[in-house]
C-alpha positions as CSV (number, residue, x, y, z in Angstrom):
1,M,54.1,149.9,88.8
2,A,55.0,146.2,88.2
3,V,56.3,143.9,90.9
4,L,60.1,143.4,91.0
5,A,61.2,140.0,89.7
6,P,62.7,137.6,92.3
7,D,66.0,137.4,90.4
8,A,66.5,141.2,90.1
9,C,69.9,142.5,90.9
10,F,70.7,145.2,93.5
11,S,70.8,148.0,90.9
12,E,67.3,147.0,89.6
13,F,66.1,146.9,93.2
14,C,67.4,150.4,93.8
15,E,65.7,151.8,90.7
16,Y,62.5,150.1,91.7
17,V,62.5,151.5,95.3
18,R,63.5,155.0,94.2
19,G,60.6,154.8,91.7
20,I,58.3,154.4,94.6
21,R,60.1,156.7,97.1
22,D,62.6,159.4,96.1
23,D,63.9,160.1,99.6
24,V,65.6,156.7,100.3
25,H,69.1,156.8,101.8
26,D,71.8,154.3,100.6
27,D,72.0,152.7,104.1
28,E,68.2,152.1,104.0
29,L,68.4,150.6,100.5
30,E,71.0,148.1,101.8
31,D,68.8,147.2,104.7
32,L,65.8,146.8,102.4
33,W,67.8,144.6,100.1
34,E,68.9,142.4,102.9
35,W,65.3,142.0,104.1
36,R,64.2,141.2,100.5
37,Q,66.8,138.5,100.2
38,K,65.7,137.0,103.5
39,L,62.0,137.1,102.5
40,L,62.7,135.5,99.2
41,T,64.0,132.4,101.0
42,V,61.0,131.9,103.2
43,K,59.2,128.6,102.5
44,V,55.8,127.6,104.0
45,D,55.2,123.9,104.4
46,T,51.5,123.1,104.7
47,K,52.0,119.4,104.4
48,S,49.5,119.5,101.5
49,G,51.8,117.2,99.5
50,W,51.6,114.4,102.2
51,R,47.8,114.9,102.6
52,S,47.1,114.8,98.9
53,R,49.1,111.5,98.5
54,T,47.6,109.7,101.5
55,L,44.1,110.9,101.9
56,A,41.0,110.7,99.7
57,P,40.0,114.1,98.2
58,D,37.0,114.4,100.5
59,E,39.2,113.8,103.6
60,Q,42.0,116.2,102.8
61,H,40.5,119.2,104.6
62,L,39.6,117.2,107.8
63,S,41.6,116.8,111.0
64,K,42.9,113.4,112.1
65,R,40.0,113.1,114.5
66,E,37.4,114.0,111.9
67,V,38.9,111.4,109.4
68,D,38.8,108.7,112.1
69,E,35.1,109.6,112.9
70,K,34.2,109.6,109.3
71,R,35.7,106.2,108.6
72,F,34.1,104.8,111.7
73,A,30.7,106.1,110.7
74,E,31.1,104.7,107.1
75,A,32.1,101.3,108.4
76,K,29.1,101.2,110.8
77,S,26.7,102.3,108.0
78,Q,28.0,99.4,105.9
79,G,27.1,96.9,108.6
80,R,30.6,96.1,109.8
81,N,31.2,95.3,113.5
82,V,33.7,97.9,114.4
83,E,35.4,98.2,117.8
84,R,37.7,101.0,118.6
85,L,41.2,100.2,120.0
86,P,42.4,101.8,123.2
87,E,44.4,105.0,122.6
88,K,47.7,103.5,123.9
89,A,47.3,100.0,122.4
90,M,50.6,98.1,122.3
91,F,51.1,95.2,119.9
């Protein structure tokens, strides 16, 4: 059976559910419809948009600490004299 489209109306939803289960009561259908409406509004923000704009492709999967360590190691390997700042540096 195909998946019900997100923009389906209540009558299409009822037909879909009764196609799966015949013994569904009207009250249960209304509860299922309410749950479906709530679930369709759930959005998950993974911050991948921010990471893809600000980090290089090889750094997007790393944590902040790992990015810092990678950049420090790259600078040292290039012969730069790098000194870490204190954690709570105030300027």
